[in-house]
N, C-alpha and C positions, 0 to 999 in steps of 0.2 A: 811827257818825259823831260820837258825842259826844266822842271824843278830839281832834277838830279844834277844838272850841269852847274848850277850856282853854288856859292859857298853858303852852307846853312848858318844861321845866326839865331840861336836860341838863348834867351836871357834867363838862365836858370837862377842866377843870384837874386833876381827880382822877387821870386816866390820862396826864398829860403825860410822866412819866418813862418809862412803858412805850412810849409813842409815839415819844419821842426815841431810846430805845435801839433799838427795832426799825427805825426809819428809818435810824439810823446803821449798823446791821449790814447792812441791805439795800444801802445806798450803798457800803459797803466791799466787799461781795460783788460788786457790779456793777463796781467799779473793778478788783478782782482778776480777774474773768472777762474783762475787756477786755485786760489786760496780761499775764496768765499765759501763755496760748499764743501771744500776739503777734497782731497784726492781719494778716490775709491780704488784702492789697490785690489786687483783681482788675483786670481790664483797664480797668474803669470809672475807677479812681483812678490807675493808673500811666500810662495813655495808650498808644496803639499800635494795632495792627491784629491781629485774630485771623483766621487762615485755617485751616479744617479741610479735610483731604483724606483720602479713603478709598482704600485699596489692596486689590486682590483677593488679593495674596500679601504676606507680611511685607515691610515697608519697610526699605530699606537706609539707615539713619540717617546713616552717614558720608558717603555720596554726597549726601544731601539737605542736610546741613550745609555741605559744601564748595560745593555749588551756590548756596546762599543767601549764603555769604561772598563768592563770586565775583560775585554780583549786587549786592553792596553792603550786605547786611544783616549787619552785624558781630555784633550781639548778639541774633540770633534764637534762640529756644528751640524745640527740636524734641523 
């Protein structure tokens, strides 16, 4: 506990260049990681309704798409 009684002396300025370079590299890496593959906006950010349906046999996608278009859902993704 003797180390708590003395005045601490940390030389932060000595490592300022290392800290600035590593911080800049990590910030650049974060920006590249966000924009390189592109953002994948889920339903939370694009708005809309998600409906999941299960079928016992393979679904006929063309009839499902035409049914949704007839019902007024022009931009539905199936």
